[in-house]
C-alpha positions as CSV (number, residue, x, y, z in Angstrom):
1,M,-12.0,-21.7,-11.1
2,E,-9.1,-23.7,-12.4
3,T,-6.8,-20.5,-12.8
4,A,-7.8,-19.5,-9.2
5,N,-6.8,-23.0,-8.2
6,R,-3.5,-22.6,-10.0
7,Q,-2.8,-19.1,-8.6
8,L,-3.4,-20.0,-5.2
9,A,-1.3,-23.2,-5.5
10,A,1.5,-20.8,-6.1
11,M,1.3,-19.8,-2.3
12,P,1.7,-23.0,-0.4
13,G,2.7,-23.3,3.1
14,F,6.5,-22.0,3.6
15,S,9.2,-24.4,3.3
16,R,12.1,-24.9,5.7
17,K,14.3,-22.8,3.3
18,Q,11.6,-20.2,3.1
19,V,11.2,-19.9,6.8
20,I,15.0,-19.4,7.5
21,A,15.1,-16.8,4.5
22,L,12.1,-14.8,6.4
23,V,13.9,-15.0,9.6
24,V,17.2,-13.4,8.1
25,L,15.4,-10.9,6.3
26,L,13.5,-9.9,9.6
27,V,16.7,-9.9,11.5
28,L,18.0,-7.7,8.9
29,A,15.0,-5.4,9.1
30,C,15.7,-4.9,12.7
31,V,19.4,-4.3,12.2
32,L,19.1,-1.7,9.8
33,P,17.9,1.3,12.0
34,F,21.0,0.8,14.3
35,V,23.5,1.0,11.0
36,L,22.0,3.8,9.2
37,G,21.1,7.5,9.7
38,N,18.1,8.8,10.8
39,Y,17.3,10.1,7.2
40,R,17.6,6.9,5.9
41,V,15.5,5.0,8.6
42,F,12.8,7.7,8.0
43,Q,12.9,6.7,4.5
44,L,12.7,2.8,5.1
45,T,9.7,3.8,7.5
46,L,7.9,5.5,4.5
47,A,9.0,2.6,2.1
48,L,7.3,0.0,4.8
49,A,4.0,2.4,4.8
50,Y,4.0,2.2,1.0
51,A,4.5,-1.5,1.1
52,I,1.2,-1.7,3.2
53,A,-0.7,0.4,0.6
54,L,0.6,-1.6,-2.3
55,L,-0.5,-4.8,-0.9
56,G,-3.9,-3.3,-0.3
57,L,-4.2,-2.0,-4.0
58,N,-2.7,-5.3,-5.1
59,M,-5.7,-7.2,-3.5
60,L,-7.9,-4.9,-5.6
61,T,-6.0,-4.8,-9.0
62,G,-3.8,-7.7,-9.2
63,Y,-5.9,-10.3,-7.3
64,N,-9.6,-9.1,-7.9
65,G,-8.9,-7.4,-11.4
66,Q,-10.5,-4.0,-10.3
67,I,-8.2,-1.0,-11.6
68,S,-8.0,2.1,-9.3
69,L,-6.4,5.2,-10.4
70,G,-7.6,6.9,-7.1
71,H,-6.2,4.9,-4.2
72,G,-4.4,8.2,-3.3
73,A,-7.8,9.6,-1.8
74,F,-7.8,6.6,0.8
75,F,-4.2,7.0,1.5
76,A,-5.2,11.1,2.4
77,I,-8.2,9.9,4.3
78,G,-6.0,7.7,6.8
79,A,-3.4,10.5,7.0
80,Y,-5.9,13.0,7.8
81,A,-7.8,10.8,10.0
82,A,-4.7,10.4,12.2
83,A,-3.7,13.9,12.1
84,I,-7.0,15.3,13.1
85,L,-7.3,12.6,15.8
86,M,-3.9,13.6,17.0
87,D,-4.1,17.3,16.6
88,K,-7.8,18.1,17.7
89,G,-8.7,15.0,19.6
90,D,-5.4,14.5,21.7
91,L,-5.6,10.9,21.0
92,P,-2.4,9.1,21.2
93,Y,-0.7,8.3,17.8
94,W,-1.1,4.4,18.3
95,A,-4.8,4.6,18.7
96,T,-5.5,6.7,15.4
97,I,-4.0,3.9,13.3
98,P,-7.1,1.3,13.7
99,I,-9.4,4.4,13.6
100,A,-8.1,5.6,10.2
101,G,-8.2,1.9,8.9
102,L,-11.9,1.7,10.0
103,A,-12.8,4.9,8.4
104,C,-11.4,3.8,5.0
105,L,-12.7,0.6,5.4
106,V,-16.1,2.0,5.4
107,A,-15.4,4.8,2.7
108,G,-13.9,2.2,0.3
109,F,-16.9,-0.2,0.8
110,L,-19.4,2.5,0.2
111,F,-17.4,3.6,-2.8
112,G,-17.3,0.0,-3.9
113,L,-21.3,-0.4,-4.1
114,P,-21.9,2.1,-6.8
115,A,-18.8,1.0,-8.5
116,L,-20.2,-2.3,-8.9
117,R,-21.9,-1.1,-12.1
118,L,-18.7,-0.2,-13.5
119,E,-15.7,-2.3,-15.0
120,G,-12.5,-1.8,-16.7
121,L,-11.5,1.7,-18.2
122,Y,-15.0,3.0,-16.6
123,L,-14.1,1.9,-13.0
124,A,-10.6,3.3,-13.6
125,L,-12.3,6.8,-14.8
126,A,-14.5,6.8,-11.5
127,T,-11.6,6.2,-9.2
128,F,-9.4,8.8,-11.2
129,A,-12.3,11.3,-10.5
130,L,-12.0,10.5,-6.8
131,G,-8.2,11.1,-6.7
132,V,-8.5,14.1,-8.5
133,A,-11.3,15.5,-6.5
134,M,-9.7,14.8,-3.0
135,P,-7.4,17.7,-2.8
136,Q,-10.0,20.2,-3.3
137,I,-12.1,18.5,-0.7
138,L,-9.6,18.9,1.9
139,K,-9.1,22.6,0.8
140,Y,-13.2,23.1,1.0
141,K,-13.6,26.1,3.6
142,G,-16.4,24.1,5.3
143,L,-13.9,21.6,6.7
144,E,-10.9,24.0,7.1
145,H,-11.6,23.8,10.9
146,W,-10.6,20.1,10.8
147,T,-8.3,19.8,7.9
148,G,-6.4,23.3,8.0
149,G,-7.2,24.1,4.6
150,S,-4.4,24.7,2.2
151,M,-2.1,25.0,5.1
152,G,-2.7,21.3,6.4
153,V,-2.3,20.0,9.5
154,V,1.0,19.6,11.7
155,I,1.5,17.1,14.2
156,I,4.2,16.2,16.9
157,K,6.5,13.3,16.1
158,P,5.9,10.9,19.0
159,D,8.5,10.0,21.5
160,P,9.3,6.2,22.3
161,P,7.8,4.6,25.2
162,G,9.7,4.2,28.4
163,W,10.6,0.5,27.7
164,A,12.2,1.8,24.3
165,A,14.0,4.6,25.6
166,A,17.1,3.6,24.1
167,L,15.8,4.2,20.5
168,N,15.4,7.8,19.1
169,Q,12.2,8.9,17.4
170,D,13.0,7.9,14.2
171,Q,14.1,4.3,15.0
172,W,10.9,4.0,17.2
173,L,8.6,5.1,14.2
174,Y,10.3,2.4,12.0
175,F,9.9,-0.2,14.4
176,F,6.1,0.7,14.9
177,T,5.6,0.8,11.3
178,L,7.6,-2.5,10.9
179,A,5.0,-4.1,13.6
180,W,2.0,-2.8,11.5
181,T,3.6,-4.0,8.3
182,L,4.2,-7.6,9.7
183,L,0.6,-7.7,11.0
184,L,-1.0,-6.6,7.9
185,F,1.2,-9.0,5.8
186,V,0.6,-12.0,7.7
187,A,-3.3,-10.9,7.7
188,G,-3.3,-10.5,3.7
189,W,-1.1,-13.6,3.2
190,N,-3.9,-15.8,5.1
191,L,-6.7,-14.0,3.3
192,L,-5.3,-14.5,0.0
193,R,-4.2,-18.2,0.2
194,G,-7.5,-19.3,1.3
195,R,-11.0,-19.5,-0.1
196,V,-11.4,-15.7,-0.4
197,G,-8.4,-15.6,-2.6
198,R,-9.6,-18.4,-4.8
199,A,-12.9,-16.4,-5.2
200,L,-11.0,-13.0,-6.1
201,V,-8.9,-14.7,-8.6
202,A,-11.8,-16.3,-10.1
203,I,-13.9,-13.3,-10.3
204,R,-11.0,-11.5,-11.8
205,D,-10.6,-14.4,-14.7
206,Q,-13.9,-15.7,-15.1
207,P,-16.7,-13.6,-13.0
208,T,-19.6,-15.6,-15.0
209,A,-18.4,-19.1,-14.0
210,A,-17.5,-17.7,-10.4
211,Q,-21.0,-16.6,-9.9
212,A,-22.2,-20.0,-11.1
213,M,-20.2,-21.7,-8.9
214,G,-22.0,-19.8,-6.0
215,V,-19.6,-16.9,-5.5
216,N,-21.3,-13.6,-4.5
217,T,-19.5,-11.3,-7.0
218,A,-20.9,-8.1,-5.7
219,L,-20.1,-8.7,-2.1
220,Y,-16.8,-9.8,-2.8
221,K,-15.9,-7.1,-4.9
222,S,-17.3,-4.3,-2.6
223,L,-15.6,-6.1,0.4
224,T,-12.4,-6.2,-1.6
225,F,-12.6,-2.4,-2.2
226,G,-13.2,-1.8,1.5
227,V,-10.5,-4.0,2.6
228,S,-8.1,-2.5,0.0
229,A,-9.0,1.1,1.2
230,M,-8.2,0.1,4.8
231,Y,-4.7,-1.2,4.1
232,T,-4.1,2.1,2.1
233,G,-5.8,4.2,5.0
234,V,-3.5,2.7,7.7
235,A,-0.5,3.2,5.3
236,G,-1.6,6.9,5.1
237,A,-1.9,7.3,8.9
238,L,1.6,5.8,9.4
239,S,3.0,8.0,6.7
240,A,1.4,11.1,8.2
241,I,2.8,10.2,11.8
242,A,6.3,9.8,10.3
243,V,6.3,12.9,8.2
244,Q,4.4,14.8,11.0
245,F,2.3,16.6,8.3
246,A,-0.6,16.1,6.3
247,S,-1.4,18.6,3.4
248,P,-3.9,18.4,0.3
249,D,-0.9,19.0,-1.9
250,S,0.7,15.9,-0.7
251,F,-2.2,13.8,-2.0
252,T,-2.8,14.8,-5.6
253,I,-3.6,12.5,-8.3
254,F,0.2,11.9,-8.9
255,L,0.3,9.9,-5.5
256,S,-2.5,7.4,-6.9
257,L,-0.6,6.9,-10.2
258,T,2.9,6.4,-8.2
259,L,1.0,3.5,-6.2
260,L,-0.4,2.0,-9.3
261,V,3.1,2.1,-10.7
262,G,4.4,0.4,-7.7
263,V,2.2,-2.4,-8.0
264,V,3.0,-3.1,-11.6
265,V,6.8,-2.8,-10.9
266,G,6.6,-5.0,-7.9
267,G,4.5,-7.6,-9.4
268,L,0.6,-7.9,-10.1
269,A,-1.0,-10.7,-7.9
270,S,2.3,-11.0,-5.4
271,I,2.4,-10.4,-1.9
272,S,6.2,-9.9,-2.1
273,G,5.9,-7.4,-4.9
274,A,4.5,-4.8,-2.4
275,F,7.8,-4.6,-0.9
276,Y,9.8,-4.5,-4.3
277,G,7.4,-1.7,-5.5
278,A,7.6,0.3,-2.4
279,L,11.5,0.3,-2.7
280,F,11.1,1.5,-6.3
281,I,8.7,4.5,-5.8
282,Q,10.6,5.4,-2.6
283,F,14.1,5.3,-3.8
284,V,14.1,5.5,-7.6
285,P,13.1,9.1,-7.7
286,N,16.0,10.0,-5.3
287,V,18.4,8.3,-7.6
288,A,16.9,9.7,-10.7
289,D,17.3,13.2,-8.9
290,Q,21.0,12.6,-8.0
291,I,21.7,11.4,-11.8
292,S,20.1,14.5,-13.3
293,K,19.0,17.7,-11.5
294,A,17.9,19.2,-14.7
295,A,15.6,16.4,-15.7
296,P,14.9,13.9,-12.9
297,W,11.4,12.6,-14.1
298,A,13.0,11.8,-17.5
299,I,15.7,9.6,-15.9
300,Y,12.6,8.0,-13.8
301,G,10.9,7.6,-16.9
302,V,13.7,5.6,-18.2
303,F,13.9,3.4,-15.1
304,L,10.3,2.5,-15.5
305,I,10.6,1.7,-19.0
306,A,13.7,-0.5,-18.3
307,F,11.9,-2.4,-15.4
308,M,8.8,-3.1,-17.5
309,Y,11.0,-4.2,-20.6
310,L,13.5,-6.5,-18.5
311,M,10.8,-7.6,-15.8
312,P,7.3,-7.5,-17.6
313,A,6.1,-9.8,-14.7
314,G,7.4,-7.4,-12.2
315,V,10.3,-7.7,-9.8
316,A,8.5,-10.5,-7.8
317,G,8.1,-12.4,-11.2
318,L,11.9,-12.2,-11.9
319,V,12.7,-13.2,-8.3
320,K,10.5,-16.3,-8.7
321,L,12.1,-17.1,-12.3
322,V,15.7,-17.0,-10.5
323,R,14.7,-19.1,-7.8
324,R,13.3,-21.7,-10.1
325,R,16.3,-21.8,-12.2
326,L,18.5,-22.1,-9.0
327,G,16.2,-25.0,-7.6
328,F,14.7,-23.2,-4.8
329,R,10.7,-23.5,-4.4
């Protein structure tokens, strides 16, 4: 429990300098869509969606110590929930987001119940199996009417509402995704800095001691899995709306591994690390492709090794170290 208290002590109320920095970052985020081209705005929208997914996965892996290699499955559930509701149910795009999140909350909680008997690599393998199976489940003929089989589901990019008619579609979706990002990050910050956060870190570091202190480890683990899946599902729904397409081949096991890479690169048990990890998984593959068309993934591997060698605590850890050296808290 002492370790948990130290971890949560690192997340105090914001100082005046931190508030100013956050306001500056928010203003910058609101200005970017007006100075960048539509494709860059689209990329930033996907980066925000990835940041939500990475925060959800970090709750599970970074704070609670449960390793998941199959979170791409929940990303797929959220994406298909939004796509099917828009395509078959004629629901407005904004209404599909909470439904997708609720569906993944239930799916994650139910998956987390039997997974309570598994720990470490065994849990990782169970989630890996989920990630591997999901594309095949989506292609199953019995579900083809809803999922579109191998062809997937195509949806129409939504237009901005009348009061935001000055924005184009990409700009509006960026601000729509940014609003959800702010909402979920504020909720996550409040969740992790309080009693729940202490319980999660205690279960991760000393599960026996946490249970002796009265923490219901089984309930917390299952709920953490559910909340983590909910965040990932919301991210999947936002991504599908931005891309206008949901296909089984978009949610292979590679997506799950990419999300885990983003969490580690950004920084384990770090809320801000979700943003750094999202920028890495969104833009570094493009940079690697520009450097070498013949072997882009080799360049990507070099980038990944360099990040892990130079920043073993992730980008968030390096930023925290630099702030301390400069006298900022």
